[in-house]
C-alpha positions as CSV (number, residue, x, y, z in Angstrom):
1,X,-112.1,10.4,77.1
2,X,-109.4,9.0,74.9
3,X,-108.7,11.3,71.9
4,X,-107.7,9.2,68.7
5,X,-106.3,10.7,65.5
6,X,-108.8,9.9,62.5
7,X,-111.6,9.3,64.7
8,X,-110.5,5.7,65.2
9,X,-113.2,3.0,65.7
10,X,-112.4,1.6,68.9
11,X,-113.1,-2.2,70.1
12,X,-113.1,-3.9,73.4
13,X,-111.3,-7.3,72.9
14,X,-111.0,-10.4,74.8
15,X,-107.2,-10.2,74.9
16,X,-105.4,-7.4,75.5
17,X,-104.9,-5.5,71.5
18,X,-107.0,-2.3,71.1
19,X,-108.7,-2.7,67.8
20,X,-108.9,0.6,65.2
21,X,-110.6,-1.2,62.2
22,X,-112.4,-4.6,61.6
23,X,-114.0,-6.0,58.9
24,X,-114.9,-9.2,56.5
25,X,-113.4,-9.5,53.2
26,X,-113.5,-12.2,50.9
27,X,-111.4,-14.4,49.1
28,X,-111.7,-17.0,46.9
29,X,-114.6,-18.9,48.3
30,X,-113.5,-17.9,51.8
31,X,-114.6,-15.0,54.2
32,X,-111.6,-13.3,56.4
33,X,-112.0,-11.3,58.9
34,X,-109.0,-8.5,59.3
35,X,-108.4,-5.8,62.1
36,X,-106.0,-3.0,62.8
37,X,-104.3,-2.7,65.8
38,X,-101.2,-0.4,67.1
39,X,-100.6,-3.1,69.8
40,X,-98.0,-5.5,69.4
41,X,-100.5,-8.5,70.0
42,X,-103.3,-9.7,68.1
43,X,-107.0,-9.7,69.5
44,X,-109.1,-12.8,70.2
45,X,-112.0,-13.8,67.8
46,X,-115.1,-15.2,68.8
47,X,-116.4,-17.4,66.3
48,X,-119.9,-18.8,67.1
49,X,-119.0,-18.7,70.6
50,X,-115.3,-19.9,70.3
51,X,-112.8,-17.8,71.3
52,X,-109.6,-18.0,69.7
53,X,-106.4,-15.7,68.9
54,X,-106.2,-14.2,65.8
55,X,-102.9,-14.3,63.5
56,X,-100.6,-11.5,62.6
57,X,-100.8,-11.1,58.4
58,X,-96.9,-10.9,58.6
59,X,-94.3,-11.3,60.8
60,X,-93.1,-7.7,60.4
61,X,-95.0,-4.4,58.7
62,X,-94.0,-3.1,55.7
63,X,-91.9,0.0,56.0
64,X,-94.1,2.8,57.3
65,X,-96.5,0.8,58.6
66,X,-96.6,1.4,62.1
67,X,-99.3,-0.6,62.9
68,X,-100.4,-4.5,63.2
69,X,-103.0,-6.2,60.5
70,X,-104.5,-9.2,62.2
71,X,-106.4,-11.5,60.1
72,X,-108.5,-14.7,60.9
73,X,-110.5,-17.2,58.3
74,X,-113.9,-17.8,58.9
75,X,-115.2,-21.6,58.6
76,X,-117.5,-22.3,56.2
77,X,-120.9,-21.8,57.8
78,X,-120.0,-19.4,60.6
79,X,-122.9,-17.4,61.8
80,X,-122.1,-14.9,64.3
81,X,-118.4,-13.3,64.4
82,X,-117.5,-10.3,67.0
83,X,-114.1,-9.4,67.9
84,X,-114.6,-7.7,71.3
85,X,-118.0,-6.2,71.7
86,X,-117.9,-5.5,67.8
87,X,-120.2,-7.7,65.5
88,X,-118.9,-8.5,62.5
89,X,-120.7,-9.1,59.1
90,X,-120.8,-12.8,57.8
91,X,-122.5,-12.9,54.2
92,X,-125.2,-15.3,53.4
93,X,-125.8,-17.7,50.7
94,X,-127.6,-15.6,48.4
95,X,-126.6,-11.4,48.9
96,X,-129.8,-9.5,48.1
97,X,-128.4,-6.2,47.9
98,X,-124.4,-5.5,46.5
99,X,-123.0,-2.3,47.0
100,X,-121.0,-0.9,43.9
101,X,-118.2,1.5,44.3
102,X,-114.8,2.4,42.7
103,X,-112.2,5.2,42.5
104,X,-112.8,6.7,45.9
105,X,-109.2,8.2,47.2
106,X,-108.7,12.1,47.3
107,X,-106.5,13.2,44.4
108,X,-102.8,15.1,45.2
109,X,-100.9,15.3,42.2
110,X,-98.5,17.9,43.0
111,X,-95.5,18.2,40.2
112,X,-93.9,21.0,38.5
113,X,-95.9,22.7,36.0
114,X,-99.2,20.6,37.0
115,X,-101.5,20.0,39.9
116,X,-104.8,18.5,41.0
117,X,-105.8,19.1,44.3
118,X,-108.3,18.0,45.5
119,X,-110.5,19.5,48.9
120,X,-109.6,16.2,50.9
121,X,-110.6,18.4,54.5
122,X,-113.7,20.2,53.2
123,X,-111.9,23.3,53.8
124,X,-113.5,26.4,53.0
125,X,-112.3,28.1,49.9
126,X,-110.7,25.3,47.9
127,X,-113.5,23.9,45.9
128,X,-115.8,20.9,46.1
129,X,-115.1,18.8,49.3
130,X,-114.2,15.5,48.6
131,X,-117.4,13.2,48.8
132,X,-116.0,9.8,49.4
133,X,-116.9,10.1,53.2
134,X,-120.4,11.3,52.4
135,X,-120.9,8.8,50.0
136,X,-119.6,5.7,52.3
137,X,-122.1,6.7,54.8
138,X,-124.6,6.8,52.3
139,X,-123.7,3.3,51.5
140,X,-123.8,2.5,55.2
141,X,-127.1,4.0,55.3
142,X,-128.4,1.4,52.0
143,X,-127.5,-1.4,54.6
144,X,-126.1,-3.7,51.5
145,X,-125.3,-7.4,51.9
146,X,-121.9,-7.2,50.1
147,X,-119.7,-4.4,48.8
148,X,-117.8,-4.1,45.8
149,X,-114.7,-1.9,45.4
150,X,-113.5,-1.8,41.9
151,X,-110.4,-0.6,43.0
152,X,-107.9,2.7,43.4
153,X,-108.4,3.5,47.2
154,X,-104.6,5.7,47.8
155,X,-104.4,8.7,45.7
156,X,-102.3,11.0,48.3
157,X,-99.4,10.2,46.7
158,X,-97.8,13.6,46.3
159,X,-97.3,16.4,49.6
160,X,-99.6,19.0,49.2
161,X,-98.5,22.3,48.9
162,X,-97.6,24.2,51.7
163,X,-100.4,26.5,53.1
164,X,-103.0,24.9,51.1
165,X,-105.9,23.9,53.8
166,X,-107.8,21.7,51.7
167,X,-105.3,19.1,51.1
168,X,-103.3,19.5,54.2
169,X,-102.5,16.0,55.7
170,X,-100.6,13.0,54.9
171,X,-99.3,11.8,52.0
172,X,-97.0,9.0,50.2
173,X,-97.2,5.3,50.7
174,X,-97.9,4.7,54.5
175,X,-100.4,3.9,56.9
176,X,-101.4,7.3,57.5
177,X,-102.2,8.3,54.0
178,X,-103.8,5.2,53.7
179,X,-105.7,5.8,56.7
180,X,-107.0,9.3,55.5
181,X,-107.2,8.2,52.2
182,X,-110.0,4.9,52.9
183,X,-110.3,3.6,56.4
184,X,-110.9,6.5,58.4
185,X,-113.7,8.2,55.8
186,X,-115.2,4.3,55.7
187,X,-115.0,3.2,59.5
188,X,-118.9,3.5,59.6
189,X,-119.1,1.2,56.1
190,X,-116.1,-1.2,57.0
191,X,-117.6,-3.5,59.5
192,X,-121.4,-2.8,57.5
193,X,-120.8,-6.0,55.2
194,X,-118.6,-7.8,53.9
195,X,-116.4,-6.6,51.3
196,X,-114.9,-7.8,47.8
197,X,-111.6,-5.5,47.3
198,X,-110.3,-5.3,43.6
199,X,-106.8,-4.1,43.3
200,X,-106.4,-0.8,40.9
201,X,-103.9,0.8,38.8
202,X,-103.1,3.1,41.9
203,X,-101.9,-0.1,43.8
204,X,-99.7,-1.1,41.5
205,X,-96.1,-1.9,41.8
206,X,-95.0,1.5,41.1
207,X,-97.5,3.0,43.3
208,X,-99.3,1.9,46.5
209,X,-98.3,-1.6,46.5
210,X,-97.5,-2.0,49.9
211,X,-100.4,-0.6,51.7
212,X,-102.6,-3.2,48.8
213,X,-100.9,-6.4,50.3
214,X,-100.6,-5.8,53.6
215,X,-104.1,-4.2,54.3
216,X,-106.5,-5.0,51.6
217,X,-105.5,-8.2,49.4
218,X,-107.2,-11.5,49.9
219,X,-104.5,-14.0,49.3
220,X,-101.3,-15.1,51.3
221,X,-98.2,-13.3,51.5
222,X,-94.9,-13.9,49.9
223,X,-91.8,-14.7,51.8
224,X,-90.3,-11.5,52.9
225,X,-93.0,-9.9,50.9
226,X,-92.0,-6.2,51.1
227,X,-88.7,-6.1,48.7
228,X,-89.7,-4.5,45.7
229,X,-89.0,-7.9,43.5
230,X,-91.8,-9.6,45.6
231,X,-94.6,-7.6,44.3
232,X,-96.9,-9.4,42.5
233,X,-97.5,-7.8,38.9
234,X,-100.8,-10.2,38.3
235,X,-102.1,-11.5,41.5
236,X,-103.7,-15.1,40.9
237,X,-107.4,-14.6,39.6
238,X,-110.1,-15.9,42.1
239,X,-113.9,-16.4,42.3
240,X,-116.5,-15.4,45.1
241,X,-119.4,-18.2,45.0
242,X,-123.1,-17.7,46.3
243,X,-125.9,-19.6,45.5
244,X,-127.2,-17.2,43.0
245,X,-124.0,-15.4,41.6
246,X,-120.5,-15.4,41.1
247,X,-117.8,-12.6,41.5
248,X,-115.1,-13.6,39.0
249,X,-112.3,-11.1,40.4
250,X,-109.0,-10.1,38.0
251,X,-106.0,-8.2,39.1
252,X,-105.5,-5.5,36.2
253,X,-103.2,-3.2,38.3
254,X,-100.1,-3.1,36.4
255,X,-101.8,-3.8,32.7
256,X,-100.1,-1.3,30.4
257,X,-102.6,1.0,27.9
258,X,-101.2,-1.0,24.8
259,X,-99.8,-4.1,24.2
260,X,-96.6,-3.3,22.5
261,X,-93.8,-5.4,21.0
262,X,-91.2,-5.5,23.6
263,X,-90.9,-8.6,25.7
264,X,-92.3,-7.5,29.3
265,X,-95.3,-6.4,28.0
266,X,-95.3,-9.8,25.6
267,X,-95.4,-11.7,29.0
268,X,-98.1,-9.7,30.5
269,X,-100.4,-10.5,27.6
270,X,-99.7,-14.0,27.9
271,X,-100.4,-13.6,31.6
272,X,-103.5,-12.2,31.3
273,X,-104.5,-14.4,28.6
274,X,-103.9,-17.4,31.2
275,X,-106.2,-15.6,33.8
276,X,-109.1,-15.2,31.3
277,X,-108.9,-18.8,30.8
278,X,-109.0,-19.5,34.6
279,X,-111.8,-17.1,35.0
280,X,-113.6,-18.3,32.1
281,X,-113.3,-21.6,33.4
282,X,-114.7,-21.0,37.1
283,X,-118.0,-19.2,35.3
284,X,-120.9,-21.4,36.6
285,X,-124.0,-22.6,34.1
286,X,-126.1,-22.6,37.4
287,X,-126.0,-18.8,38.6
288,X,-125.3,-15.3,37.6
289,X,-121.8,-14.6,36.7
290,X,-120.1,-11.2,37.1
291,X,-116.3,-10.4,36.1
292,X,-114.4,-7.6,38.3
293,X,-111.6,-6.1,37.1
294,X,-110.4,-2.0,37.9
295,X,-109.3,-1.7,34.3
296,X,-112.2,-2.0,31.7
297,X,-111.7,-4.0,28.8
298,X,-114.0,-2.3,26.8
299,X,-114.4,1.5,27.9
300,X,-113.9,4.9,27.1
301,X,-111.0,7.3,29.0
302,X,-112.0,11.2,28.6
303,X,-108.9,13.9,29.0
304,X,-108.9,17.8,28.4
305,X,-105.8,18.7,26.5
306,X,-104.3,21.9,24.8
307,X,-106.4,20.6,21.7
308,X,-109.9,20.3,23.7
309,X,-111.6,16.7,25.1
310,X,-109.4,13.8,24.0
311,X,-111.3,10.1,24.1
312,X,-109.1,7.1,24.4
313,X,-110.4,3.3,23.9
314,X,-109.9,1.1,26.7
315,X,-108.1,-1.2,27.6
316,X,-105.9,-2.4,24.5
317,X,-103.6,-4.7,26.3
318,X,-106.3,-6.5,27.8
319,X,-108.2,-6.7,24.5
320,X,-105.2,-8.6,23.0
321,X,-105.0,-11.0,25.8
322,X,-108.4,-11.9,25.8
323,X,-108.1,-12.6,21.8
324,X,-105.4,-15.0,22.7
325,X,-107.3,-16.9,25.4
326,X,-109.0,-19.9,24.4
327,X,-112.3,-19.4,22.7
328,X,-110.9,-15.2,22.2
329,X,-114.3,-14.3,24.5
330,X,-115.6,-14.5,27.5
331,X,-117.8,-17.3,28.9
332,X,-121.0,-17.3,27.6
333,X,-122.2,-17.4,31.2
334,X,-120.6,-14.4,32.2
335,X,-123.5,-11.5,32.5
336,X,-122.0,-8.6,33.4
337,X,-118.6,-6.7,33.3
338,X,-117.5,-4.3,36.4
339,X,-114.6,-2.0,36.2
340,X,-113.9,1.0,37.5
341,X,-110.5,3.4,36.5
342,X,-112.3,6.2,34.0
343,X,-113.6,8.6,36.8
344,X,-116.9,8.6,35.7
345,X,-120.0,6.3,35.5
346,X,-120.5,4.7,31.9
347,X,-122.5,1.9,30.6
348,X,-122.2,-0.4,27.3
349,X,-124.3,-2.9,25.8
350,X,-122.6,-4.2,22.5
351,X,-124.4,-5.5,19.3
352,X,-122.5,-8.9,19.0
353,X,-123.6,-10.3,22.3
354,X,-120.3,-9.9,24.8
355,X,-121.4,-9.2,28.0
356,X,-122.8,-5.7,28.8
357,X,-120.0,-3.3,30.6
358,X,-120.5,-1.2,33.4
359,X,-117.8,1.4,35.0
360,X,-118.6,2.8,38.5
361,X,-115.6,4.8,39.0
362,X,-117.0,8.2,40.2
363,X,-117.1,7.4,44.1
364,X,-114.9,10.5,45.3
365,X,-111.5,10.7,43.2
366,X,-111.8,14.4,40.9
367,X,-113.9,13.5,38.2
368,X,-113.1,12.8,34.3
369,X,-114.6,15.8,31.7
370,X,-117.5,14.7,30.5
371,X,-117.9,12.7,27.6
372,X,-120.0,14.6,25.0
373,X,-122.0,13.3,21.9
374,X,-119.8,15.8,19.5
375,X,-116.3,14.1,20.8
376,X,-117.8,10.7,20.4
377,X,-118.7,11.7,17.0
378,X,-115.4,13.0,16.3
379,X,-113.5,9.9,17.7
380,X,-115.7,7.3,16.2
381,X,-115.5,5.7,19.7
382,X,-118.8,4.3,19.6
383,X,-118.6,2.6,16.4
384,X,-114.7,1.3,17.6
385,X,-116.1,-0.3,20.1
386,X,-119.6,-2.0,18.8
387,X,-122.0,-0.1,20.5
388,X,-125.4,1.6,19.4
389,X,-125.4,5.4,20.7
390,X,-128.7,4.1,22.8
391,X,-126.8,1.6,24.2
392,X,-124.4,3.8,25.8
393,X,-124.6,6.0,28.9
394,X,-122.5,8.6,30.5
395,X,-122.4,10.8,33.6
396,X,-119.5,13.0,35.4
397,X,-121.3,13.4,38.7
398,X,-120.0,11.5,42.1
399,X,-122.2,8.3,43.1
400,X,-122.6,5.0,44.0
401,X,-124.6,2.2,42.5
402,X,-126.8,-0.6,44.2
403,X,-127.6,-4.1,42.6
404,X,-130.6,-5.5,44.0
405,X,-132.1,-8.8,43.1
406,X,-135.7,-9.1,41.7
407,X,-137.8,-11.3,40.0
408,X,-137.1,-10.1,36.9
409,X,-133.5,-10.3,37.4
410,X,-130.6,-8.0,39.0
411,X,-131.8,-4.0,39.1
412,X,-128.5,-1.9,39.3
413,X,-129.8,1.6,40.5
414,X,-127.0,4.6,40.0
415,X,-127.3,7.1,42.7
416,X,-126.0,10.6,42.8
417,X,-124.3,12.2,46.1
418,X,-127.4,13.7,47.1
419,X,-129.2,10.4,47.1
420,X,-131.3,11.1,44.3
421,X,-131.7,8.2,41.5
422,X,-129.9,9.1,38.5
423,X,-130.2,6.1,36.3
424,X,-132.2,2.2,36.9
425,X,-130.7,-0.8,34.8
426,X,-132.0,-4.5,34.6
427,X,-129.0,-7.0,33.6
428,X,-130.5,-9.8,31.6
429,X,-129.9,-11.6,28.7
430,X,-126.6,-9.9,27.8
431,X,-127.8,-6.3,27.8
432,X,-128.5,-3.5,30.3
433,X,-132.1,-2.3,29.9
434,X,-132.8,1.1,31.1
435,X,-135.5,1.2,33.7
436,X,-137.6,3.9,34.8
437,X,-135.6,6.0,37.3
438,X,-138.1,7.2,39.5
């Protein structure tokens, strides 16, 4: 029997290539099939009985990515798609069940005087095992029609300390680290349903941008794409349209926390204002509209300091950009904001009619400290965000969410790692209305 590192998913193909991973992802109103192979040639793809070769995503991979990514845009109306004996999912016109995850990678931060080392390997004696492999399998078992990942796939940016069995393994901006952090644990989930991938700040131009653009970004690559100056600070926004829902996707990977007064930051504020104008214009009056961005424009970041728990309001640069957009607000057709970044679950319904906000950043990476009522009062956080105490919730437990279509609207259910239901909300009339969890 062939032994393959990280339990690769092997697929026999019509061509000569052996496929390690295969999935379907959504771009701007398009579906794209991607595969990863270690061979020099791309495999064939079968679309409704028509066999054709897939194309390399790039003439050459980025440094330290000894794989080839191949892709094929699916024609509208495609029904049956396969690569070899592996059937790949095609999204329908009305996805009824949508899975939502975010911030999934295994945190390895190892700098002088400061360490955050998750137990990536589940080794005894090294703390709580990294939960994303179990979460990925649980989401797959839930049979979603579509999967949204809100960003931050790659957390193994530093080498694990020698002798630590919990985090021993690959690290850095390379294929082995990307495989260990996302592809291997998601091997059962990748082919389960089409994906919407959102770029996170861990995929910024200072971090794991090479893997993001080669592996997951839906748009075409630039000429000579692996030169640092070719890294896109803000990718073009796009929409994913269904009959019953439109997803509006923003790239907030490189946004600074505060707008500042220097020219570079001012240019970014102007660029983000432009993306708000573009996405507001894409919002449809004939369907629900959800706005997806890794950084929450209104949210709470918690951190532990020498003086105790610190709460920071998110995200000041994006708030400044929205104020500069036409109308200074989201389109009235946008009914929900979805983000990650804060390593918790958070939900907000705002007093002034802004779209409600949900943060799902608790799907794998080390959790942020719990947000306590005392800290909320101390930092006057809810007053600053315009949220009544009863309209805010947060949890510091690992989990994931499903959004199910119901006659009354989308019902979002938050699940803990063990599968138990923690909370339910009905998304209706610019509110997250709590529902019985049982």
